[in-house]
N, C-alpha and C positions, 0 to 999 in steps of 0.2 A: 534292361535297366541301365540308366545312364551312369556315368562315373561320378556324378555329383552327389548331392546329399541323399538322393533316393537310394543309392547303393549302400548307404551306411545305416539306414534306419533299422533294419531287422537285427543286425548284430548289436546295436547300441541301446536297444530299448530296455526299460525296466519291466520285469514281469511281475504282475500283481501277486500278492500273497493270498492264499486261501483262508477263509474265515468261516466260523459257524460250524455247528455239528454236521449238518448235511454236506457242507463243502469239504470237510475233512475226510469224508468217506470215499471220495472219488477225485481223481485228478482232472476229470472232464465235466464241465457243467452242461454243455450242450454239444451233441454230436450228430451231425448229418452225414450219412454215408451214401454216396452215389445216388442222390435223390433226384428224381425227375417228377415234374408236375405238368400234366398235359390236360387241357380242357377241350371238349368237342368243338369242332368248327365246321363251317360249310364245306371247306375244302380239305378236311382231314383234321387230325389233332393239332391243337395250338399249344406248342411246348413253351411254358413260361419259365420253368427252371429245368436245366438240362444237365444231368449227371453231376450234380452239385455236391461237393463234400466240404465240410467245415467243422473244426473243433474249437470250442470256446472254453477257456480256463475259468475256474471259479474266481470271482472277484475281478474279472477282466471287464473293461469298458470297450466294447466293440461297436464300431459304426459301419454299417453297410451304406455305400453311397453309389449313386448312379442315376441315370435319367429315368423318367416315368416309363413304366412298362418293362423294366429290366428284371423284375422278380423280387424286389426288396420286401414288399408287404406280404407276398406269398410265402417267403421264407419265415417271416414273423408268425404268420398264421399256422405254418407247420409246427413251429416250436411251441406255440400256444395250444396245439392240439385241436384247433377248430377246422383244420384242413388235413386230409390224409394225402400222403404221397402216392403218385401213380406207381412209382418204383423206388426202391431204396429204403433206408431205415432212419428214423429220428429218435433220439433219446434225450431226456433231461435228467441230469443227475442219475444216470443209469436206468431210468424207468421210462415207460411210455409217457409222452407229454400229457395225455389225458389223465394220468395218475398223479400229476405233479401240480395241479392247478392251485392247490392250497398255498404253494410257495411262490406263486407267480403273480406279477402285476402287469397290466397291459394299459398303456396310455396312448390315446389317439390324438390326431391332429386337431380335432375339435373337442371342446371340453365336455359336451354331452351331460351338463349338469341338469338335475331335475328341477324344473322351474318353480315348483311349489315348496321346495325345501330350502332353508337358509344355507349359507355357506358352511356352517359347522355341521348341520344335519346332512349335507351332501358328503362331507368328508367322513362322517360316521357310517355311511351306507354299507360299505364292505364289512365293517366290524359288526354292524347290526345283523347282517345276513349270517355271519359266523356265530351269532348268539352271544357276543360280548356284552356283559352287563352294562346298563345304560350309563351309570356314573363313570365307569371305566372308559367306555368308548367316547363319552363327551370330553373327558379330561385329555385323552389321547388326541382327539380331533382338534381341540383348542390349542394344545401344544404344537401340533403340526402347522396350524394356521399361523401361529406366532413365528414359527421357523421360516415360513415363506413370506413374512412381512405383512400378514393380513390379520393380526390379532385384533385390530380395530373394526374388522368387517364381519365378525362371526355371525351376526344376526341379519345380515343383508341377504336379500333374495338375488338370484342371478341377474335379473334385469337391472338391478341397482349397482352392478359391477362392470367395470370396463373389460374389454376382451382380454387384456393382459392379466387382470385380477382373476377373471374366470379361469384362465389357464393355470394360474397358480393354485386356485382351489382344486382343480383337477389333479395337479401334481401332488398336492397334500392328500387328496383322496386315494391316490394310487400308493403313495409312500407310507401312509399311516399303518397299513397292514404289515410293514417291514418285510416286503418280499425278498426272497433270496435271488430271484431272477426277475428282472424288470425289462419288459419289451416296450419300445417307444416308437410310434409310427409318426414321424415328422411332427413332434410335439410342439415345436416353436415356429412352425411355418406360417401360421396365421397371424403372427404378431408383427408389429412395426419394428424397425431396426433397433431402437433404443430399448423397447420393452423386451424384445427377444434377447438382447445382450444381458439385461438384468435377470431374466428368467434362467438363462444358461448359467450365469455365475451363481445364482442361488441354488440351482440344481446341483452343480458341482460341489458346493459347500455341504449340502445334505448327503450326497453320495460319498464324499470323502470320509464322512464319519461312519459309514456302514460298509463300504466296499462290496455292496451287492453286485452280482453279475448283471451287466447291462448290455442289451443289444438294441441299438437305436438305428433307425433308417432315415435317410435324408437324401435329397438331391443336391444339397449345398455342401460342396467340398470344403469350403472355408469353415463352416460349422463343424464338420466331421473332424478336421485337424485340430480345432480348438479343444474339443471335448475328449477325444478318444485316446486309449492306450494303443489301439489297433484299428486301422482303416482298411476295409476290404472293398475294392472297386469292382462293380458288377457291370456286365454288358451282355444283354440277350441271355440272361439266366446262367451265366458262367462267371467264374472269378477272373477278372482282368489283371488285378494286382492285389497282393496282401502285404501291407506295410505296417511296421511298428515304429511310429515316431518316437524319438528319444527325449521329448519335452518332459521336464521334471514336473512334479506335483508338490504342493498345491499350485494352481495356475492363476496368474493374473491375466485375464483374457486380453485386455488392452495391450499390455506389454508383450505378450506372446505374439499377437497378430502383427506387431511391428518388427519383430526380430528377423534378422537376415535369414536365419535357418528356416523359419516358418515360411517366409515369402518364397524362398527358393524351392522348398518342398512342394508348396501349393502350386507353383508354376509348373514343375515337372509332372505332377500328377494330373493337372488340368490338361496338359498336352496329351497324356495317355487317354483321358476321357473323350477328347475331341478328335 
């Protein structure tokens, strides 16, 4: 670690406060201990995640960043309980990931909206599956669409929405269930620069009010530093660097990106990745 800003980030960072009943019962939201994931290959096992350990605190906004193929999405799938580790252990709030799906939300890079359902009915989907009464879920979905700036588009079908609007509907659909743990797989990658900026800012505003635990993966170091309490750089399934930027919240993303501290930290971490 250099003698510059990178050396000061861990000591100077604010640590998030735990919230909610489940969060108060444990000091660890997500715990991966010596996890290895290997898939069969023509020339032997293909190791995607290699003896990987990570603890995530309740209320923390963690971003995993690295190039394609470094194991980011595999780690998300382990935490979601849709993939089992070859070796090691994974827990979510002290239990197996498969036992915690009711408190978990998973948002993908593509919106995956159901084309025959309106925006509000797409947002309602998770609540409908949970058996939430129709009036209650409609009110919650409408409120969430208002929160992401789409109160005027509740009755539109996906084909009538821009890609940025569709992604905000997907964000509302994920967030309406009020997950205690939110997993996000490059959720803003498919958006143009300005739409991505707007979606990031709106997401931070919503998250700021809940302080759910977030694990987001991205290949974009700039995005990672804008959003995160903590940035974990990955390379070939291993931790390359674990950094806690000391940027305050709430954040004005435009102002933060122009600050000398941000620019210097981004440059130092980019050197590590390359």
